[in-house]
N, C-alpha and C positions, 0 to 999 in steps of 0.2 A: 538637285539646286544648285546652280552655281553662285559663287559669291564675287563671282565677273573676272572675266578671264583676262589674261596679258598675255601680251604677242611673243613674249618670253617668260623663261622660266630656269631660273639657276637651280643646278639640280639641289633635293633636299640635304641639309646639311649633316656631318655623322654624327654630332649629340655628345658629349661624353661630360656632362654636366651630371652635377648629382640627381639632379631633380629626375635628369632622362634615365636615371636606373630605374628609379620608382615605377613604371610601368611592368616591368619585368617581372617584380617581385609581387606586384597585383594577378597579373596573369598565371603566376605559378600558385600563388592562393587559388585562386577560382579553377583554375585546371584540375585541382587536386583535387577541389569540394564536389567537381562535375562527376569526377570519376567514382568517386566515395557514393553521392546520392541520385545518380543518371540508373533511369529517368524520372523527371518529375511529374506527379499524377497530374489528371485534369484538376482537381479538385485544389492545388498546390500552386499551380496556373492563375485560375479564375481567381484565388486569395490574390495575388502578386497586383493582378489589373486591380484588383477593387482597391486595394490600399492606391496603387496611380490614380485611378479616378476620383475616391475622395480627397487624397492629397490637393491635385490638382484642379481641384473646385473649388476646394475652399482658401486656395492662396492664388485666387486669379485677380485679386485687387492687386496682392504684393509682386506676381511676375512681371503687372503689368508696369508698376515701378519701377522695379531694378531695370525690367527693356529701356523704358520711358530715361533714367539716367544713362544710360551707356550712350543712347540715342541725341542725346539733346532735349528732343523732342520726339517722343513716338503716339501719334494717334493711340488712346486708352482704347476705344472702339475697338480701333484697326488690331491691335492687340488681343482684346473679346475674342473677333471674329475671325481672324487668321492666326490665331497659336491656340487659345485656348478651345473654342469649339470645336477644331477640326481633331482633337486629342481626345475628347469628353469623346464626341460622338463615334469616332473610329476605335475606342473602349471599349464602348458598347454592343459597337456592331461584331467587334472582334470575341468577345466574351458571348454573344447569343448564338455564335456559330462555331467554336472552337472546338466543342465536343465531336462536333460533324466533321471536323477538319482533322480531330486528332484517331480517326478511325480507320482500320486500316482499310485498302481500297483494292477489292476483288478485280482481278483483270480474267478477258477470257483466255482457254489455254487451246493450241490446233488439238483437231481430232487424231492425232497421233498421239498426242500427250496426256491421253485422256486417261482417268486413272489418279494423277495429279492433279493439285489444284495452285495458284496463282496470288500474292499478292502483294501489293505498295506498303510498305511499313514508312511512315515518317517519324525520322527520327531527333532530335536535338543535333545540332553539329558542334558544340563543344562553348568555347568561348568566342564571343565575338567581338571587334573590336568596332565602335563607333566613333567618326571624325564628323563635328556639328559644326555649320557656318553661321557667321554672323548675321545675317540677314532676319532669318525667324530663330532666334535663338533659342526659342523655348520647342516650339514645333518642331523643328526639324534636329532633335537630339531625341526628345521624349517620343515621339511617333516610330522611328528604326527599334528603340530602344524597347517600344512597349509590342513592337514584333517577333521582334529576338527572346521578351521574356516569355511571349506567348506560344514560342516552338519549343520553350524547354528549354535553354539556354542561360549562361553567367555572359555580362556586361561591362566591357570595360570601356566609361565614356573620356573621350576627349573634345570639349567645346572649345571656342574659338577664342583667340587671347585678344581680339578686339572689339569683345562684348565683355571685358573684367566683373562688371558687376552681377551680368546673368550667368555667367561661367561659377560663379562663387554661389551664388545664389543654389543654382543647380547642385555644385556639391553637396551643400546642407540638404540641400533638398531630397536629394536620391541617401545619402548617408543618414539621415531620420527613417527612410522606408526599407533599408534593404542593409543586409549585412554587406560588407564587404569582400567577400566571398562568392556573392552573390550581383551586384552591383557597384561599383565604385567609378569613381569621379580622378581624371587625372589631367592638372590645371598647368599652365606654363606655356611657354612663345614656340619657336621654330625650333627650338633643339627638340625639346619635350614632342614636337610633333613630330619627326622627323622618326625619333627613336622609337617613337609608337608604331610609326605604320612599318618600320622594320620588325616588328616583333611578329614571333610565327601563331598568329591568331587561327582558328579554326574558318573564320570565315570576318573578311574587315570590308566596313560600310561605310563610304565618305561624300559629303556633300561637298561641294565646291566647286574652282573654276575648272576650265578643261584641262587650261595649263597645270595644275597641280595635280588636278586626278592623273593625267599622263605621270608626273613623279610618285604618284602615291602608289599608281602599278609597279611602276619600276620596281619601285621598295618592297611592295608583299611580291613580286615574284623571284625575290631570295630564299623565300620561304615556299615557293607555291601557294601561297592563300588565295583563296577565291574573293574577288571580289567584287563589289556593286558598287558602282558608280553614278552619284546621282548630279549631272554638271548642267550645264544651261545649254547657251548659245544666244541665236538672233531668232527671237521668234516673228515670225510674220504671220501680218493679218491682212488677208487678203477680202476685199470687198468687191461683191459682185455687179455687175451692170445691174440686176434686179435686186436688188439688197434696199431695205429699208432704210434711209443713210438718217434718220433723226435716231434710230435705236441704238445704230452700226455707232453713231457718234457718243452714245449714252454708255455703252458698255466696253467704246476704247478706253475714255477718260478713265472711266473709274478700275480697270484692268490696268492701267498704264500709273494713277494716282496714288495707287495701295502703297502704302511703304514708300510713300514718293519715288515710285519704279526701282523699286531695291528687290526686284522676288522675278527668281528664275522663269518665269511664264508669262514676264506681264508683255505685252504686243510692243516690238521691239521696234515694228518698222509699219506702217500700211502701205498698199499695194491697192490702187482703186481707178478707178475708169478715168482719165484724163477731163474728159466732160461735166465730171461730176466733181472737180478735184475743189475747186471755191467755194462749192456748196458743202464741202464737208468740214474745209478749213474754220468756217463760218461757223457751223453746229458745235465745234467741236469750242470753239472759244466763247461759244454760250454757254454750254456743259460746264464747264470750267470756273467759268463764273458762278452757275448753280452750285456747284457741288462747296465753292471754295471760292464764297464773297471776297472773302481776307487772306493773307500768307503770313502776313510776319508775324501775328501773336494769337493766329489759330490753333487751337489745340489737336485740330483735326488735321493740320496738315503738317507730314513728316519730316524732320531734317534729314540732312546727307549723312551718315554714318558718322564720317571722323573726316579732317581736314584732306588726307591724302585721297579720299576718293570724291571729298567736291571739287580740289584744285583740277583732279584725272577729269571730270567735266567741262568743268571751265574750259581748256587747252581744249578738249573736243569742239566746243562751240566758236572759240578762237579761230582755230584753224579752219572752220567753214565760214566763219565771217568772212575772215582774208581771202578767203576765194571768191568772195562775191554770190556767198548763197543765202539766200533769202531765210531769215529768223523770221519769228512771230511771239513773240513774249508774253505769256497772256500773265498780267497780273491787275486781275480785278480792282483793287483798292490802289493802281499805282503807288503802293512801296517802296521804300528804300532797306533792301534783304543785305544785311552784311553778311560778310563771308565770315564773322566768328560764329554766328546764327546755324552758319554752316543751310540755309535755305535756299534752294532754286524755284526761280517760278517756270510755272511748264511751258515749255519753249517746244515750237513748231519748225524743222527744220525742212522748209519746200525744193522737192526735188535732188536732192544731195549727190554729189559726183561718188561713184564706187569707192572713189579709192582716198575718200577721209575717213579718220580712225574710227566714227562713230557711223560707221558704215561696214567698218573692219569687225570690231569691236564689241563686245556686250557692252550696251549703255550702264545700264544699273541705274536713273534717275528718272528724272517727269522729262525726257527730252524725244520728241518724237516726228522721227522722220517720214515723209510723207511721198511716196511718188506714184507716180501716173502710168499709165499703161494703155494701149489702142485696143488691144485684144487681150480676152483672159488668158489664152496660151503664154502672151512672153509675160504674167506674171507669176504662170508658173515654171516657164523656164528661168527667172530669175530663183524661183525658191529653189530646185532641182543643180543649177550651178554653185548653189554654198551646202556646209557642212549640214547635216542633216539636224534640223532642229529640236528641241525637246519639247515644242507645242506647236498647233498652226491653228491660227483663226481663220472661219470662212463667214461673209455674211453673203446670204442672198437666197431667193425664194424658192427657185426652179429646183427639183430635188433631181432632175438626171442629172445638171449642169452641178450638185453639191457633190452625186454619187461619182463622177469624172474626175473633179479634182479629187478628192477621197484615194481614187485609185492611182494618179496620178503623181501625186505625192508622197514622201514618206516622211514621219515627225515622231519624234515621242505616243503624243498626246494629241487631239483635237477637241474643239471646241464649235458650233457650227451655232450663228448667231446669237452669240454670248462669247465670253474671255475669263479665264479663270476658272470657271463652276467646275468642271472635270475633275480637277481634284478633288473637289468633295465626295465622290460618287464612291461609295466605299469597294465597291464591288468592282473599278477597272483598275488594273493595272498602275503603276503611276513609274514612269522611267524612260529614260532617253533611249536612241540609237547613235552608234558612231558618235563622232565628237561630241555631242549631249550628252552618252551615260551607256552604261552597261549594266541589265540586270532593273529589276522593277520590285515594288514593295504595294502596301495599301491593302487592305483585307486578305484575301487568302494568298495573292499573289506575296504578299510577308511573311507570313507561315512558311510560303513554302520558300521561298529564298533564305531562309534562316534554318531548314530542315534538310537531313540529308535526304531521298526517298530513295528507302534499301528495295529493292525488288527481290521476292523470297518466291521459291520454289516447292514446294512442301509434294513429296512424292506418296500417291495411295499405295496398294498392295497389290494392284494389279501394275505393274510396272513394262511395258512397252518397249523400253531400253535398253531388255535384254536381248530384242531380237539385232540389235545396232551392235553389240560386240563382240572383239571375237573368238571363236575362229570364222572368218571368215568364210561360209556354205553359201551354197544355195539358196535357202530362206531368208539370208540376208543381202545377197543382192538380188535377190526378188523384193524383199520389202523397198530397199534404197531404189532400184528402177522404180517404183510406185510412187514412194516421195516425190523425187523429181518429177517426173508426167505429171503428176496432180500440183504441181508449182507453180 
């Protein structure tokens, strides 16, 4: 999940502060503990997950409060729905299936190798580094942490410095649950983050922007550390000619305005039939007013995280306006929204030029570009000319049209006739492709991401391999000829 990409990014600083040395010491502590206790049992892993579940549940209101203090205003209900519930549901799902996931998986052997047996053994990789973002500061820290613990690993967490209250809370919260040789939290700014990314972890998991993801991958490459990158990009929403427009409008508005658009899988822009554009605009405006009758003092309407990102989005809108683009600001109560409060009114950007910043960069705000097409093939081509997105949304009734679009486009995940909900299906892997990321987690995909799949072959008493060893006589030649002919 991206925390909004930048067009350029400076190389990660080397980082030589005293605080930047702490991650290395914690890594050494955790690695030694891993070597002494590996592997952890099923019972130990289940106990860790249960501790995490109970603590999350009992601290739900406090978590909402600390996140609210970082955002200035973050809807409590959004936090409970988008941060607490997904974590609890994921833990429940993992506990239910973990014993099955951990069992060695038997695999068949070819007839010429009969007498031997083969299986796949899932082993913890060791010490996992997790770098989590600010937009969902609890969920996107704890979900990968939970998966890493389920796989039997030790975890070092570096939360975002952009949400200092939540990061401090995570440090205290996890510190009460786990010894530092199992789970530890590292606090600090870019220098500490840079040192963190360069550590020789057994796996590094990063959630953030595509630009910073490239730098993290470069840093990890110094140690050949495998990485999972959960990034973002511009998620398209394609509305088919036969879509139920009212349903689409309701889903797009709810998906776009959750967390004020600061969601990596929020609909970034809409493509729809030109003949239905004005009707869709009216339905979206109506739906905004239904969901949020007021904005200024409405606790359910979330603020932009900080002034830097608020001003960034204002520049996007100012550029579009200066170029004559039609903007529709939906401010139901016609309130004056101060820059200090960092609340942006939902804004529709109609038929923007492709060279505008808001059409090149991930928006991460309640701003929705709307572009029309004459034929659905134009929409598909528009998406395919751009970097592959983390998610794609399609609204339409005809199954053949839907299946054709799914075949013709490539994205990390897809929701049909809905937005966001695919991330809540525990058995679906969640992850990007290309510029939107690599690797996946959630459910069994998360367990496998943080596990080494070791292939094991056990030779039986009858060993056909003896016929393949020197000296190479007539029997060996006959065996090789037979093997080649039947292959």
